[in-house]
Every structure is written in C-alpha cells, then in structure tokens.
N, C-alpha and C positions, 0 to 999 in steps of 0.2 A: 088803767095805766098801761103803758106799752111794755112789751116784753124786754126784759133786761138782756143785753148782749154781754157776753163774757169778753172783757177787754184783753187784747194781746199785750202780755206783760213781757217787756224785753229782758233777755238774759244779760249777764254782765259782758259777754263777748260781743253781743249786739250792740250794747251801749258803748263799748270801747270802739267798735267799728264805726258807729255814727260819730263818735268824737273825733275820729281821725279824718272823716270826710268833710267836705265843704270847708276847706281851709282850717279845720280844727274847731270849727263852730258846732255846738250841739245843742239841741233843745232840751236834752236831758241834763238836769243840774245835779251833778255828782257833788257829794259833800267831802271830796277828797281834800279841799282846801277849807280852812277855818272860815266861819261866818262871823263877820263883824257886826254886833248887835248893838242897838242904842242902849244907853244906860237904864232907860225906863223899862226895858224888857228883862233885865237881870232878875228882878223880883219875880216876874212871871215865870221865868224859866226855872227858878229854884223851887217852885211848888212841887210837892210830892207827885201830883198826877202827871207832871211834865218831866219826870226824870226816867231815863231808861235807854232805848236804843239810839242809834246814831241819827235817827230821823225825828227825834224829839228836839225841842229848842235847846235844852242843855247839851245834848248830844252834838248838835250842829255847832254850837258855840265853842265846844271844847276842841273842835278840830281833831278829833281822835283819828289817827291814821292807821291804827292797828287793825288787823283783819281785813277781809275783802271789801272792796269798794261797794258802797250801797247807794242805790238810786232812790232818792226821797221824792215822794209824789204828792200832789194836791191840786184841786180844781178850784177855780175862783168863783166868786158870786156870778160872774157872767156866763159860766158854764151851767150852773145849777138852776138859773132862772129861765133857761131856754126850754120851750115846750118839747122840742125833740129830744131832750135829755131827761124829761120827767121819769122815764123808765129806769133811770139810775138812782132815783130816790129809793131809800130803804125804809121798810116798815120799822117803827109805827108812824113815820112822818109822810105826809101826803101834800102835794102841791095842788090837787084838784079836790073837788067836793067829795066827802067833807074835808076842807083844808085844815091843816094843823094850825092851831092858834099859837102865837108866840108864848103866851102864858101857860100853855099846856106843857111847855118845855123849860123856858127860862123865866126868872123873876122879871116883872115889868120894869122898864127903865123910865126916868123922869120924862113926862110929857107925851108918852106914846098913847095912842088910842086903844081902847080895850079890845077892839075887834082885829088888831093887827095879827096877821097870819105870817108863817114862815116865808111863804112865797112873796107877801107884801114887803117883808124885811129885806129880801134880796134886791128889791126894786127901788129902795129909798135913795135919795140923792143926797150929796153933801157929806159933811164930816161929823165930828163928835159922836153922839149916840147913833146917828144914822149910819155912819161908816162902821161903827162897832157892831150894830145889828146885822148889816150885810155880811161882814166877815165872820161873825159869830155863827150865823146860819150856815154859811158855806163850810166852816170848820166842822160843825155838827154833822153836816151831811157827808163830808169826807170821812169823818170818824165812824159814822154809821155803816158806810159802804166798806171801810176797812174791816169793821167787826163781822159784817155779814158775808164778806167775800175774801177770805184770807189769801193774800198773795195777789189780789186784784188791784189793790191801791196801797202802796207803801207809805201810809200817812203817819204812822207812829202813835196815833192815839184812837181811842174809841169815842163814840158820841157821849158816853157817860163822863169821860175825862174832860171834854169840852164844857159840858154843862157844869161840872164841879168847879172848873177853873173860872168860868164866867161868873158864877154865883159868888166866888170868894172875892173877885176884884172889880166887878163892874161899877161899883159905887166910889171906888177910891183911885182907880188908875185907867180911866177910859182910853186915853191915847196909847198907854203902854199895852194894854190888852188888845186893842185894835191892831197895833203894830205886830204883836206876837201872832195873832190869828192870820194877818195878812201874809206874814212871812211863811207860815205853814201852807197857806192856800195857793201862793203864787209860785209853786214849783211845777215841775213837769206834770201835765194832766194826760194820763194814758187812756182816758175813757172816750175822748172825742175832741172835736174842735172847741177850744177854749178862748173866747174873745177878750178875757180879762175882766177887771172890775169896772166901775163906772155906773152908778145907780140909774134906774129909770129906763133902761133899754132892753130890748128883747121881747119876743112875742109873749112870754109869760108875764109880762108886766101889764096887767090890765086894770087893776083895782087902784093902785097908788099913783099913777101917772098924773092924775089930776089933783092930788092931795098936796097941801103945803108940807115942806119939811119941817121937822121939829126936833 
C-alpha cells in the first residue's frame, strides 16, 4: 500500500474565507443550516450509534446552531475505489491482495456472490443493494479513517458504528440506509480529488466491471 499522506484540515477561519470567496460559493459544506432529510432516514438517524455530534445524521437534521461552526466531511465511493487513494484505506481493510471480503466485515446481502470484496462493492453499478453496498463500504472507510486519524476527517462515526448500523437495518430499509450513508459520504472530502459516486468506474475497478449487477 502507498504511504498515507496527512490531509490538510481547514481551520474555521479558512473555511469562512473560502465561503466568502468565489461569489460566496464553497466546496466545504457547513452544517450551519438544517438538513432536510427524507422520512425514510428518520429511523436510521434515531439509532443510538448515530446519535452524537453535529456531524451525525441526527445532529445534521436537528440544525443545531449552538456552538462554533463545524465542517462535516466524507468521501464518496468514487474516491475510495481509485488506486491513487488506496493509501487512505485504514487497517484492517485492504483493497489489494489479500483483499478484504465483504463477509469479513458485513453480513451478506441477498444475491451477492460469496467472493465479493470491499473494492468490488465500491465498483458495483445500479441501485438497490448495489448502491447500498457502494455507500456502506465508503462509509466504513470514512469511519475507519476518522478512527485512525483523529482530526483528519470529521466524519462523525467510526467504522464499527457503520457496521452496527448496516447490520441492524440492511434487510428492512435498503433505500433509507443507502440514503443515510450517501448523505454522510457526499460531504466535503479533504483527502484528495473526489469524483463522486457512479459504480463501475475508476482504475481500482478491475474485477467487477464484467459482472452482471445483482
């Protein structure tokens, strides 16, 4: 694996300066305004594992204006599946041989092949469980980076939080869980270029590009 680079983490003053520039447009998404969440996400956000700081789903939906502004961060499946970003993967998860199997981390979802790996999951195309697998994996890696590098990625959760949430809801609320993970992942990514979601693209996608979606 490549050497991990310590990301430049913006200060509040830097974030404010960025917000004032470019006609007030900023890439950093501050949670100063309340987040309007779909009803299917309310149950997810109420889970004990997702209660806490302003960068949790419950914190974002509450629109809590007290205290200093906080920059919430997360990187999408498109970031984590690129080979040049494999150095940001945190132990015990690996995108290269030996690759981490999906079932070493999460329970199997309906119809998935037994040999699915985490890097495979990031490359899946389409919606339903495919979309959930992409975003659950990205959320897992965001949480792991947050755990291992305090202050390096203000994600709000650890990898274990994401595992617990997936395990609790993956058979009962696929769309709601996917939307919750997507909202967390699709915030400002301070670790490098993030092309966004969209399964099956990127140099890291070598195994699943020829597989049918399921």
